[in-house]
All heavy atoms as a GROMACS GRO file, in nm:
protein
  594
    1MET      N    1   0.088  -0.118   0.005
    1MET     CA    2   0.000   0.003  -0.002
    1MET      C    3   0.091   0.123  -0.002
    1MET      O    4   0.194   0.130   0.064
    1MET     CB    5  -0.097  -0.007   0.120
    1MET     CG    6  -0.186   0.107   0.129
    1MET     SD    7  -0.308   0.078   0.260
    1MET     CE    8  -0.450   0.062   0.153
    2ASN      N    9   0.050   0.220  -0.074
    2ASN     CA   10   0.125   0.338  -0.088
    2ASN      C   11   0.054   0.466  -0.040
    2ASN      O   12   0.057   0.572  -0.098
    2ASN     CB   13   0.168   0.356  -0.241
    2ASN     CG   14   0.283   0.442  -0.264
    2ASN    OD1   15   0.364   0.452  -0.176
    2ASN    ND2   16   0.292   0.502  -0.372
    3ARG      N   17   0.007   0.457   0.089
    3ARG     CA   18  -0.065   0.571   0.140
    3ARG      C   19   0.033   0.660   0.214
    3ARG      O   20   0.122   0.618   0.289
    3ARG     CB   21  -0.168   0.520   0.243
    3ARG     CG   22  -0.295   0.461   0.166
    3ARG     CD   23  -0.399   0.414   0.273
    3ARG     NE   24  -0.464   0.523   0.328
    3ARG     CZ   25  -0.577   0.585   0.286
    3ARG    NH1   26  -0.629   0.529   0.170
    3ARG    NH2   27  -0.627   0.678   0.337
    4ILE      N   28   0.005   0.791   0.202
    4ILE     CA   29   0.082   0.891   0.273
    4ILE      C   30   0.011   0.913   0.406
    4ILE      O   31  -0.115   0.938   0.411
    4ILE     CB   32   0.085   1.021   0.194
    4ILE    CG1   33   0.162   0.997   0.065
    4ILE    CG2   34   0.145   1.135   0.273
    4ILE    CD1   35   0.143   1.111  -0.031
    5THR      N   36   0.084   0.906   0.515
    5THR     CA   37   0.027   0.924   0.649
    5THR      C   38   0.102   1.038   0.724
    5THR      O   39   0.223   1.050   0.709
    5THR     CB   40   0.035   0.798   0.732
    5THR    OG1   41   0.166   0.743   0.740
    5THR    CG2   42  -0.059   0.692   0.668
    6VAL      N   43   0.031   1.109   0.809
    6VAL     CA   44   0.090   1.207   0.888
    6VAL      C   45   0.140   1.144   1.016
    6VAL      O   46   0.062   1.074   1.082
    6VAL     CB   47  -0.003   1.321   0.928
    6VAL    CG1   48   0.057   1.422   1.026
    6VAL    CG2   49  -0.060   1.395   0.801
    7ARG      N   50   0.279   1.151   1.041
    7ARG     CA   51   0.331   1.088   1.153
    7ARG      C   52   0.334   1.180   1.278
    7ARG      O   53   0.321   1.142   1.392
    7ARG     CB   54   0.473   1.035   1.130
    7ARG     CG   55   0.482   0.951   1.011
    7ARG     CD   56   0.398   0.823   1.024
    7ARG     NE   57   0.471   0.733   1.113
    7ARG     CZ   58   0.422   0.624   1.168
    7ARG    NH1   59   0.306   0.589   1.131
    7ARG    NH2   60   0.486   0.553   1.246
    8HIS      N   61   0.357   1.312   1.243
    8HIS     CA   62   0.362   1.410   1.349
    8HIS      C   63   0.339   1.553   1.284
    8HIS      O   64   0.385   1.579   1.174
    8HIS     CB   65   0.504   1.406   1.416
    8HIS     CG   66   0.509   1.486   1.541
    8HIS    ND1   67   0.567   1.612   1.533
    8HIS    CD2   68   0.469   1.463   1.667
    8HIS    CE1   69   0.565   1.661   1.663
    8HIS    NE2   70   0.500   1.574   1.739
    9ALA      N   71   0.265   1.638   1.357
    9ALA     CA   72   0.247   1.767   1.303
    9ALA      C   73   0.244   1.876   1.419
    9ALA      O   74   0.198   1.850   1.518
    9ALA     CB   75   0.116   1.774   1.227
   10LEU      N   76   0.326   1.984   1.386
   10LEU     CA   77   0.321   2.098   1.474
   10LEU      C   78   0.285   2.212   1.382
   10LEU      O   79   0.302   2.206   1.260
   10LEU     CB   80   0.458   2.118   1.539
   10LEU     CG   81   0.506   2.022   1.630
   10LEU    CD1   82   0.654   2.042   1.658
   10LEU    CD2   83   0.432   2.018   1.752
   11ASP      N   84   0.251   2.329   1.440
   11ASP     CA   85   0.234   2.446   1.354
   11ASP      C   86   0.360   2.482   1.281
   11ASP      O   87   0.461   2.509   1.333
   11ASP     CB   88   0.191   2.568   1.435
   11ASP     CG   89   0.044   2.565   1.473
   11ASP    OD1   90  -0.033   2.487   1.414
   11ASP    OD2   91   0.007   2.641   1.573
   12GLY      N   92   0.355   2.474   1.148
   12GLY     CA   93   0.468   2.502   1.066
   12GLY      C   94   0.554   2.395   1.032
   12GLY      O   95   0.657   2.415   0.967
   13ARG      N   96   0.527   2.274   1.080
   13ARG     CA   97   0.610   2.157   1.048
   13ARG      C   98   0.529   2.030   1.051
   13ARG      O   99   0.442   2.007   1.137
   13ARG     CB  100   0.719   2.152   1.162
   13ARG     CG  101   0.819   2.037   1.148
   13ARG     CD  102   0.924   2.050   1.258
   13ARG     NE  103   1.029   1.945   1.246
   13ARG     CZ  104   1.021   1.819   1.285
   13ARG    NH1  105   0.917   1.779   1.355
   13ARG    NH2  106   1.121   1.745   1.266
   14VAL      N  107   0.557   1.943   0.956
   14VAL     CA  108   0.482   1.822   0.946
   14VAL      C  109   0.580   1.706   0.897
   14VAL      O  110   0.669   1.730   0.820
   14VAL     CB  111   0.363   1.830   0.849
   14VAL    CG1  112   0.401   1.855   0.707
   14VAL    CG2  113   0.273   1.715   0.855
   15ARG      N  114   0.554   1.601   0.964
   15ARG     CA  115   0.649   1.478   0.933
   15ARG      C  116   0.544   1.379   0.879
   15ARG      O  117   0.446   1.337   0.934
   15ARG     CB  118   0.712   1.412   1.062
   15ARG     CG  119   0.799   1.291   1.030
   15ARG     CD  120   0.851   1.232   1.154
   15ARG     NE  121   0.924   1.328   1.233
   15ARG     CZ  122   1.056   1.352   1.227
   15ARG    NH1  123   1.122   1.291   1.138
   15ARG    NH2  124   1.115   1.444   1.303
   16LEU      N  125   0.578   1.324   0.747
   16LEU     CA  126   0.496   1.242   0.677
   16LEU      C  127   0.568   1.100   0.647
   16LEU      O  128   0.690   1.111   0.640
   16LEU     CB  129   0.459   1.295   0.544
   16LEU     CG  130   0.392   1.430   0.545
   16LEU    CD1  131   0.390   1.485   0.408
   16LEU    CD2  132   0.255   1.426   0.613
   17ARG      N  133   0.493   1.002   0.645
   17ARG     CA  134   0.545   0.871   0.594
   17ARG      C  135   0.493   0.860   0.448
   17ARG      O  136   0.376   0.867   0.424
   17ARG     CB  137   0.494   0.750   0.674
   17ARG     CG  138   0.549   0.627   0.621
   17ARG     CD  139   0.530   0.511   0.711
   17ARG     NE  140   0.613   0.393   0.674
   17ARG     CZ  141   0.591   0.324   0.569
   17ARG    NH1  142   0.503   0.351   0.472
   17ARG    NH2  143   0.665   0.218   0.546
   18VAL      N  144   0.592   0.857   0.362
   18VAL     CA  145   0.561   0.848   0.221
   18VAL      C  146   0.637   0.737   0.158
   18VAL      O  147   0.754   0.745   0.125
   18VAL     CB  148   0.606   0.990   0.149
   18VAL    CG1  149   0.574   0.980  -0.002
   18VAL    CG2  150   0.556   1.104   0.226
   19PRO      N  151   0.568   0.620   0.144
   19PRO     CA  152   0.640   0.501   0.096
   19PRO      C  153   0.710   0.515  -0.032
   19PRO      O  154   0.819   0.461  -0.053
   19PRO     CB  155   0.522   0.400   0.082
   19PRO     CG  156   0.421   0.440   0.190
   19PRO     CD  157   0.426   0.592   0.186
   20ALA      N  158   0.663   0.602  -0.123
   20ALA     CA  159   0.734   0.624  -0.252
   20ALA      C  160   0.874   0.694  -0.231
   20ALA      O  161   0.957   0.678  -0.315
   20ALA     CB  162   0.645   0.708  -0.343
   21ALA      N  163   0.889   0.754  -0.111
   21ALA     CA  164   1.017   0.823  -0.084
   21ALA      C  165   1.129   0.723  -0.045
   21ALA      O  166   1.238   0.769  -0.031
   21ALA     CB  167   0.994   0.924   0.028
   22ARG      N  168   1.100   0.604  -0.041
   22ARG     CA  169   1.208   0.504  -0.026
   22ARG      C  170   1.302   0.500  -0.150
   22ARG      O  171   1.420   0.459  -0.130
   22ARG     CB  172   1.151   0.357   0.004
   22ARG     CG  173   1.096   0.344   0.138
   22ARG     CD  174   1.082   0.193   0.171
   22ARG     NE  175   1.018   0.170   0.291
   22ARG     CZ  176   1.077   0.184   0.407
   22ARG    NH1  177   1.209   0.204   0.424
   22ARG    NH2  178   1.012   0.162   0.525
   23ASP      N  179   1.250   0.528  -0.262
   23ASP     CA  180   1.337   0.535  -0.383
   23ASP      C  181   1.407   0.662  -0.385
   23ASP      O  182   1.344   0.777  -0.378
   23ASP     CB  183   1.239   0.519  -0.504
   23ASP     CG  184   1.319   0.536  -0.632
   23ASP    OD1  185   1.397   0.449  -0.658
   23ASP    OD2  186   1.294   0.640  -0.694
   24ALA      N  187   1.541   0.664  -0.397
   24ALA     CA  188   1.622   0.785  -0.391
   24ALA      C  189   1.582   0.889  -0.496
   24ALA      O  190   1.579   1.007  -0.471
   24ALA     CB  191   1.768   0.752  -0.402
   25ARG      N  192   1.552   0.844  -0.616
   25ARG     CA  193   1.518   0.943  -0.728
   25ARG      C  194   1.378   1.010  -0.694
   25ARG      O  195   1.370   1.122  -0.718
   25ARG     CB  196   1.514   0.865  -0.857
   25ARG     CG  197   1.647   0.832  -0.913
   25ARG     CD  198   1.639   0.770  -1.054
   25ARG     NE  199   1.770   0.742  -1.096
   25ARG     CZ  200   1.792   0.693  -1.219
   25ARG    NH1  201   1.694   0.673  -1.298
   25ARG    NH2  202   1.913   0.663  -1.254
   26THR      N  203   1.287   0.924  -0.646
   26THR     CA  204   1.161   0.984  -0.612
   26THR      C  205   1.169   1.082  -0.498
   26THR      O  206   1.111   1.184  -0.507
   26THR     CB  207   1.059   0.865  -0.578
   26THR    OG1  208   1.052   0.771  -0.691
   26THR    CG2  209   0.918   0.926  -0.547
   27ALA      N  210   1.254   1.039  -0.395
   27ALA     CA  211   1.269   1.135  -0.277
   27ALA      C  212   1.327   1.268  -0.325
   27ALA      O  213   1.294   1.376  -0.283
   27ALA     CB  214   1.351   1.071  -0.169
   28LEU      N  215   1.426   1.252  -0.412
   28LEU     CA  216   1.491   1.376  -0.467
   28LEU      C  217   1.390   1.463  -0.542
   28LEU      O  218   1.380   1.586  -0.530
   28LEU     CB  219   1.605   1.349  -0.560
   28LEU     CG  220   1.682   1.467  -0.631
   28LEU    CD1  221   1.750   1.544  -0.520
   28LEU    CD2  222   1.787   1.407  -0.722
   29ARG      N  223   1.309   1.401  -0.627
   29ARG     CA  224   1.208   1.476  -0.707
   29ARG      C  225   1.098   1.541  -0.608
   29ARG      O  226   1.069   1.658  -0.629
   29ARG     CB  227   1.133   1.372  -0.802
   29ARG     CG  228   1.027   1.441  -0.884
   29ARG     CD  229   0.966   1.341  -0.988
   29ARG     NE  230   0.921   1.216  -0.922
   29ARG     CZ  231   0.798   1.203  -0.872
   29ARG    NH1  232   0.715   1.298  -0.863
   29ARG    NH2  233   0.770   1.083  -0.820
   30ILE      N  234   1.066   1.467  -0.509
   30ILE     CA  235   0.960   1.526  -0.407
   30ILE      C  236   1.023   1.643  -0.346
   30ILE      O  237   0.960   1.751  -0.330
   30ILE     CB  238   0.925   1.416  -0.307
   30ILE    CG1  239   0.837   1.315  -0.372
   30ILE    CG2  240   0.858   1.481  -0.188
   30ILE    CD1  241   0.814   1.186  -0.289
   31GLY      N  242   1.152   1.634  -0.300
   31GLY     CA  243   1.213   1.742  -0.229
   31GLY      C  244   1.227   1.868  -0.322
   31GLY      O  245   1.203   1.976  -0.275
   32GLN      N  246   1.272   1.843  -0.441
   32GLN     CA  247   1.292   1.959  -0.537
   32GLN      C  248   1.157   2.022  -0.562
   32GLN      O  249   1.152   2.148  -0.569
   32GLN     CB  250   1.348   1.914  -0.667
   32GLN     CG  251   1.497   1.874  -0.649
   32GLN     CD  252   1.559   1.808  -0.779
   32GLN    OE1  253   1.484   1.753  -0.861
   32GLN    NE2  254   1.684   1.811  -0.791
   33ARG      N  255   1.056   1.950  -0.592
   33ARG     CA  256   0.926   2.005  -0.620
   33ARG      C  257   0.861   2.075  -0.502
   33ARG      O  258   0.794   2.184  -0.517
   33ARG     CB  259   0.830   1.906  -0.675
   33ARG     CG  260   0.874   1.858  -0.820
   33ARG     CD  261   0.778   1.773  -0.887
   33ARG     NE  262   0.826   1.740  -1.027
   33ARG     CZ  263   0.763   1.647  -1.096
   33ARG    NH1  264   0.644   1.592  -1.050
   33ARG    NH2  265   0.812   1.625  -1.215
   34LEU      N  266   0.871   2.016  -0.385
   34LEU     CA  267   0.820   2.089  -0.270
   34LEU      C  268   0.887   2.214  -0.235
   34LEU      O  269   0.826   2.315  -0.200
   34LEU     CB  270   0.823   1.998  -0.147
   34LEU     CG  271   0.712   1.891  -0.138
   34LEU    CD1  272   0.740   1.803  -0.012
   34LEU    CD2  273   0.574   1.957  -0.118
   35LYS      N  274   1.019   2.219  -0.256
   35LYS     CA  275   1.102   2.341  -0.231
   35LYS      C  276   1.060   2.455  -0.314
   35LYS      O  277   1.075   2.570  -0.284
   35LYS     CB  278   1.251   2.315  -0.240
   35LYS     CG  279   1.300   2.236  -0.128
   35LYS     CD  280   1.445   2.190  -0.153
   35LYS     CE  281   1.494   2.095  -0.050
   35LYS     NZ  282   1.641   2.048  -0.074
   36ALA      N  283   1.009   2.422  -0.434
   36ALA     CA  284   0.964   2.520  -0.532
   36ALA      C  285   0.823   2.584  -0.496
   36ALA      O  286   0.787   2.688  -0.555
   36ALA     CB  287   0.961   2.467  -0.671
   37VAL      N  288   0.759   2.514  -0.407
   37VAL     CA  289   0.621   2.574  -0.361
   37VAL      C  290   0.635   2.693  -0.264
   37VAL      O  291   0.699   2.686  -0.180
   37VAL     CB  292   0.539   2.457  -0.293
   37VAL    CG1  293   0.410   2.507  -0.243
   37VAL    CG2  294   0.518   2.340  -0.389
   38GLU      N  295   0.556   2.796  -0.296
   38GLU     CA  296   0.550   2.914  -0.218
   38GLU      C  297   0.506   2.878  -0.079
   38GLU      O  298   0.410   2.806  -0.067
   38GLU     CB  299   0.464   3.024  -0.276
   38GLU     CG  300   0.457   3.146  -0.195
   38GLU     CD  301   0.369   3.257  -0.248
   38GLU    OE1  302   0.312   3.235  -0.364
   38GLU    OE2  303   0.351   3.356  -0.178
   39GLY      N  304   0.585   2.915   0.017
   39GLY     CA  305   0.547   2.893   0.165
   39GLY      C  306   0.620   2.777   0.219
   39GLY      O  307   0.628   2.762   0.347
   40VAL      N  308   0.684   2.693   0.143
   40VAL     CA  309   0.769   2.583   0.190
   40VAL      C  310   0.904   2.640   0.224
   40VAL      O  311   0.972   2.701   0.140
   40VAL     CB  312   0.780   2.467   0.096
   40VAL    CG1  313   0.880   2.364   0.142
   40VAL    CG2  314   0.643   2.404   0.073
   41ARG      N  315   0.945   2.622   0.351
   41ARG     CA  316   1.077   2.686   0.389
   41ARG      C  317   1.188   2.575   0.375
   41ARG      O  318   1.294   2.612   0.329
   41ARG     CB  319   1.075   2.719   0.538
   41ARG     CG  320   0.975   2.832   0.552
   41ARG     CD  321   0.988   2.893   0.691
   41ARG     NE  322   0.906   3.013   0.704
   41ARG     CZ  323   0.857   3.062   0.815
   41ARG    NH1  324   0.882   2.999   0.937
   41ARG    NH2  325   0.777   3.168   0.819
   42TRP      N  326   1.175   2.452   0.406
   42TRP     CA  327   1.272   2.348   0.379
   42TRP      C  328   1.208   2.216   0.386
   42TRP      O  329   1.095   2.197   0.442
   42TRP     CB  330   1.390   2.351   0.470
   42TRP     CG  331   1.374   2.333   0.622
   42TRP    CD1  332   1.365   2.435   0.714
   42TRP    CD2  333   1.360   2.217   0.694
   42TRP    NE1  334   1.349   2.380   0.838
   42TRP    CE2  335   1.341   2.245   0.828
   42TRP    CE3  336   1.359   2.083   0.655
   42TRP    CZ2  337   1.325   2.150   0.922
   42TRP    CZ3  338   1.339   1.982   0.751
   42TRP    CH2  339   1.323   2.024   0.887
   43VAL      N  340   1.274   2.115   0.324
   43VAL     CA  341   1.232   1.982   0.312
   43VAL      C  342   1.342   1.885   0.337
   43VAL      O  343   1.451   1.908   0.287
   43VAL     CB  344   1.172   1.953   0.170
   43VAL    CG1  345   1.120   1.805   0.149
   43VAL    CG2  346   1.059   2.050   0.123
   44ARG      N  347   1.315   1.785   0.408
   44ARG     CA  348   1.414   1.676   0.434
   44ARG      C  349   1.348   1.541   0.404
   44ARG      O  350   1.236   1.506   0.463
   44ARG     CB  351   1.466   1.676   0.576
   44ARG     CG  352   1.574   1.576   0.602
   44ARG     CD  353   1.628   1.575   0.740
   44ARG     NE  354   1.524   1.549   0.835
   44ARG     CZ  355   1.508   1.601   0.952
   44ARG    NH1  356   1.585   1.700   0.993
   44ARG    NH2  357   1.414   1.568   1.040
   45CYS      N  358   1.412   1.465   0.317
   45CYS     CA  359   1.352   1.328   0.281
   45CYS      C  360   1.449   1.221   0.341
   45CYS      O  361   1.575   1.239   0.328
   45CYS     CB  362   1.343   1.312   0.132
   45CYS     SG  363   1.229   1.416   0.054
   46ASN      N  364   1.400   1.117   0.397
   46ASN     CA  365   1.481   1.008   0.446
   46ASN      C  366   1.437   0.883   0.384
   46ASN      O  367   1.324   0.833   0.403
   46ASN     CB  368   1.461   0.999   0.599
   46ASN     CG  369   1.549   0.890   0.659
   46ASN    OD1  370   1.580   0.788   0.601
   46ASN    ND2  371   1.588   0.920   0.786
   47THR      N  372   1.515   0.826   0.292
   47THR     CA  373   1.482   0.709   0.217
   47THR      C  374   1.476   0.576   0.302
   47THR      O  375   1.403   0.487   0.282
   47THR     CB  376   1.583   0.681   0.101
   47THR    OG1  377   1.708   0.676   0.146
   47THR    CG2  378   1.563   0.790  -0.001
   48ARG      N  379   1.549   0.585   0.407
   48ARG     CA  380   1.557   0.459   0.492
   48ARG      C  381   1.418   0.439   0.567
   48ARG      O  382   1.380   0.323   0.582
   48ARG     CB  383   1.662   0.474   0.600
   48ARG     CG  384   1.799   0.451   0.546
   48ARG     CD  385   1.902   0.443   0.649
   48ARG     NE  386   2.026   0.433   0.591
   48ARG     CZ  387   2.141   0.408   0.664
   48ARG    NH1  388   2.133   0.398   0.797
   48ARG    NH2  389   2.256   0.392   0.602
   49CYS      N  390   1.360   0.546   0.609
   49CYS     CA  391   1.226   0.530   0.682
   49CYS      C  392   1.111   0.583   0.598
   49CYS      O  393   1.004   0.587   0.651
   49CYS     CB  394   1.236   0.598   0.820
   49CYS     SG  395   1.242   0.775   0.806
   50ALA      N  396   1.132   0.616   0.479
   50ALA     CA  397   1.032   0.669   0.385
   50ALA      C  398   0.959   0.792   0.448
   50ALA      O  399   0.844   0.805   0.447
   50ALA     CB  400   0.924   0.568   0.355
   51GLY      N  401   1.040   0.870   0.512
   51GLY     CA  402   0.991   0.992   0.572
   51GLY      C  403   1.021   1.119   0.499
   51GLY      O  404   1.124   1.127   0.440
   52VAL      N  405   0.922   1.214   0.517
   52VAL     CA  406   0.951   1.348   0.462
   52VAL      C  407   0.907   1.448   0.562
   52VAL      O  408   0.799   1.443   0.622
   52VAL     CB  409   0.865   1.372   0.330
   52VAL    CG1  410   0.880   1.510   0.279
   52VAL    CG2  411   0.910   1.268   0.219
   53VAL      N  412   0.999   1.536   0.597
   53VAL     CA  413   0.968   1.643   0.694
   53VAL      C  414   0.964   1.773   0.619
   53VAL      O  415   1.055   1.801   0.539
   53VAL     CB  416   1.075   1.656   0.805
   53VAL    CG1  417   1.041   1.765   0.904
   53VAL    CG2  418   1.086   1.524   0.879
   54VAL      N  419   0.862   1.853   0.641
   54VAL     CA  420   0.845   1.985   0.572
   54VAL      C  421   0.822   2.083   0.675
   54VAL      O  422   0.733   2.077   0.759
   54VAL     CB  423   0.727   1.974   0.475
   54VAL    CG1  424   0.710   2.107   0.398
   54VAL    CG2  425   0.736   1.859   0.375
   55ARG      N  426   0.902   2.200   0.660
   55ARG     CA  427   0.876   2.315   0.744
   55ARG      C  428   0.813   2.415   0.653
   55ARG      O  429   0.870   2.436   0.540
   55ARG     CB  430   1.007   2.366   0.805
   55ARG     CG  431   0.979   2.482   0.899
   55ARG     CD  432   1.102   2.516   0.979
   55ARG     NE  433   1.140   2.400   1.065
   55ARG     CZ  434   1.131   2.409   1.200
   55ARG    NH1  435   1.082   2.517   1.265
   55ARG    NH2  436   1.167   2.299   1.270
   56TYR      N  437   0.711   2.480   0.688
   56TYR     CA  438   0.631   2.565   0.599
   56TYR      C  439   0.587   2.693   0.674
   56TYR      O  440   0.584   2.700   0.794
   56TYR     CB  441   0.524   2.497   0.537
   56TYR     CG  442   0.415   2.443   0.639
   56TYR    CD1  443   0.311   2.508   0.676
   56TYR    CD2  444   0.438   2.317   0.697
   56TYR    CE1  445   0.221   2.465   0.768
   56TYR    CE2  446   0.354   2.260   0.791
   56TYR     CZ  447   0.242   2.339   0.821
   56TYR     OH  448   0.159   2.279   0.914
   57ASP      N  449   0.548   2.794   0.597
   57ASP     CA  450   0.491   2.916   0.650
   57ASP      C  451   0.346   2.901   0.675
   57ASP      O  452   0.277   2.884   0.581
   57ASP     CB  453   0.530   3.033   0.553
   57ASP     CG  454   0.480   3.168   0.607
   57ASP    OD1  455   0.400   3.176   0.700
   57ASP    OD2  456   0.510   3.266   0.534
   58ARG      N  457   0.298   2.904   0.799
   58ARG     CA  458   0.164   2.884   0.826
   58ARG      C  459   0.070   2.996   0.778
   58ARG      O  460  -0.045   2.962   0.765
   58ARG     CB  461   0.143   2.885   0.983
   58ARG     CG  462   0.212   2.767   1.049
   58ARG     CD  463   0.199   2.765   1.201
   58ARG     NE  464   0.262   2.897   1.251
   58ARG     CZ  465   0.227   2.963   1.358
   58ARG    NH1  466   0.124   2.917   1.429
   58ARG    NH2  467   0.285   3.070   1.388
   59ALA      N  468   0.126   3.100   0.734
   59ALA     CA  469   0.038   3.211   0.672
   59ALA      C  470   0.006   3.179   0.532
   59ALA      O  471  -0.089   3.231   0.477
   59ALA     CB  472   0.112   3.340   0.685
   60VAL      N  473   0.085   3.080   0.469
   60VAL     CA  474   0.065   3.054   0.328
   60VAL      C  475   0.007   2.911   0.317
   60VAL      O  476  -0.077   2.886   0.231
   60VAL     CB  477   0.196   3.058   0.265
   60VAL    CG1  478   0.183   3.028   0.107
   60VAL    CG2  479   0.259   3.204   0.271
   61LEU      N  480   0.046   2.816   0.398
   61LEU     CA  481   0.011   2.677   0.385
   61LEU      C  482  -0.036   2.619   0.509
   61LEU      O  483  -0.004   2.676   0.623
   61LEU     CB  484   0.126   2.595   0.335
   61LEU     CG  485   0.191   2.626   0.194
   61LEU    CD1  486   0.323   2.557   0.183
   61LEU    CD2  487   0.091   2.581   0.083
   62SER      N  488  -0.102   2.502   0.504
   62SER     CA  489  -0.146   2.423   0.624
   62SER      C  490  -0.089   2.287   0.609
   62SER      O  491  -0.048   2.252   0.496
   62SER     CB  492  -0.295   2.419   0.640
   62SER     OG  493  -0.349   2.339   0.535
   63ALA      N  494  -0.095   2.213   0.718
   63ALA     CA  495  -0.047   2.073   0.705
   63ALA      C  496  -0.133   1.991   0.604
   63ALA      O  497  -0.074   1.910   0.531
   63ALA     CB  498  -0.055   2.005   0.840
   64ASP      N  499  -0.262   2.021   0.594
   64ASP     CA  500  -0.349   1.956   0.499
   64ASP      C  501  -0.307   1.991   0.356
   64ASP      O  502  -0.313   1.904   0.267
   64ASP     CB  503  -0.490   1.999   0.517
   64ASP     CG  504  -0.556   1.940   0.639
   64ASP    OD1  505  -0.499   1.835   0.696
   64ASP    OD2  506  -0.657   1.991   0.697
   65ASP      N  507  -0.264   2.112   0.336
   65ASP     CA  508  -0.206   2.154   0.197
   65ASP      C  509  -0.087   2.071   0.165
   65ASP      O  510  -0.068   2.024   0.051
   65ASP     CB  511  -0.173   2.309   0.200
   65ASP     CG  512  -0.289   2.392   0.209
   65ASP    OD1  513  -0.406   2.357   0.173
   65ASP    OD2  514  -0.274   2.507   0.264
   66ILE      N  515   0.003   2.055   0.262
   66ILE     CA  516   0.122   1.972   0.238
   66ILE      C  517   0.093   1.832   0.202
   66ILE      O  518   0.143   1.773   0.107
   66ILE     CB  519   0.223   1.984   0.358
   66ILE    CG1  520   0.264   2.126   0.394
   66ILE    CG2  521   0.342   1.892   0.341
   66ILE    CD1  522   0.344   2.199   0.286
   67VAL      N  523  -0.003   1.770   0.275
   67VAL     CA  524  -0.042   1.636   0.249
   67VAL      C  525  -0.103   1.624   0.108
   67VAL      O  526  -0.070   1.535   0.026
   67VAL     CB  527  -0.144   1.586   0.356
   67VAL    CG1  528  -0.197   1.452   0.312
   67VAL    CG2  529  -0.077   1.577   0.488
   68ALA      N  530  -0.181   1.715   0.073
   68ALA     CA  531  -0.246   1.718  -0.068
   68ALA      C  532  -0.136   1.736  -0.177
   68ALA      O  533  -0.138   1.661  -0.276
   68ALA     CB  534  -0.342   1.829  -0.078
   69LEU      N  535  -0.036   1.817  -0.148
   69LEU     CA  536   0.074   1.831  -0.237
   69LEU      C  537   0.154   1.700  -0.253
   69LEU      O  538   0.186   1.668  -0.365
   69LEU     CB  539   0.173   1.944  -0.193
   69LEU     CG  540   0.129   2.081  -0.213
   69LEU    CD1  541   0.217   2.187  -0.136
   69LEU    CD2  542   0.127   2.121  -0.364
   70MET      N  543   0.182   1.640  -0.142
   70MET     CA  544   0.252   1.514  -0.135
   70MET      C  545   0.176   1.403  -0.215
   70MET      O  546   0.231   1.332  -0.282
   70MET     CB  547   0.275   1.470   0.003
   70MET     CG  548   0.382   1.546   0.085
   70MET     SD  549   0.539   1.546  -0.006
   70MET     CE  550   0.563   1.362  -0.024
   71ALA      N  551   0.046   1.400  -0.196
   71ALA     CA  552  -0.034   1.298  -0.265
   71ALA      C  553  -0.011   1.318  -0.426
   71ALA      O  554  -0.004   1.213  -0.490
   71ALA     CB  555  -0.176   1.304  -0.225
   72GLY      N  556   0.000   1.435  -0.467
   72GLY     CA  557   0.014   1.459  -0.611
   72GLY      C  558   0.150   1.428  -0.652
   72GLY      O  559   0.172   1.374  -0.763
   73LEU      N  560   0.252   1.460  -0.576
   73LEU     CA  561   0.391   1.434  -0.613
   73LEU      C  562   0.436   1.288  -0.603
   73LEU      O  563   0.508   1.240  -0.682
   73LEU     CB  564   0.486   1.517  -0.522
   73LEU     CG  565   0.477   1.664  -0.538
   73LEU    CD1  566   0.562   1.734  -0.430
   73LEU    CD2  567   0.513   1.713  -0.672
   74ALA      N  568   0.378   1.224  -0.497
   74ALA     CA  569   0.420   1.087  -0.473
   74ALA      C  570   0.334   0.984  -0.545
   74ALA      O  571   0.369   0.861  -0.546
   74ALA     CB  572   0.432   1.057  -0.321
   75GLY      N  573   0.223   1.033  -0.596
   75GLY     CA  574   0.125   0.942  -0.660
   75GLY      C  575   0.061   0.849  -0.577
   75GLY      O  576   0.004   0.743  -0.610
   76GLY      N  577   0.044   0.886  -0.446
   76GLY     CA  578  -0.026   0.801  -0.344
   76GLY      C  579  -0.144   0.876  -0.289
   76GLY      O  580  -0.156   1.002  -0.294
   77GLY      N  581  -0.231   0.812  -0.225
   77GLY     CA  582  -0.345   0.864  -0.153
   77GLY      C  583  -0.307   0.906  -0.023
   77GLY      O  584  -0.209   0.863   0.037
   78ALA      N  585  -0.379   1.009   0.023
   78ALA     CA  586  -0.352   1.062   0.161
   78ALA      C  587  -0.439   0.993   0.257
   78ALA      O  588  -0.550   0.953   0.230
   78ALA     CB  589  -0.383   1.211   0.153
   79ALA      N  590  -0.388   0.983   0.382
   79ALA     CA  591  -0.472   0.913   0.478
   79ALA      C  592  -0.546   1.012   0.561
   79ALA      O  593  -0.513   1.122   0.581
   79ALA     CB  594  -0.384   0.835   0.572
   0.00000   0.00000   0.00000
């Protein structure tokens, strides 16, 4: 199953489990595309645990927005 799940969220920061991010090329693509989104401050992808951490500007984006973006980038459904 390739579902994106929120592992932890704070205002301005969200940690996601993104099974597609286990692949190094996919993780790189996800990171590059997210960094280009207005309001995203930084992105860290971990291929070992299929994790993606995103720090974002709360005035521009929400955690739900990040999850929706990830679903489009990773090709998986959001939980």
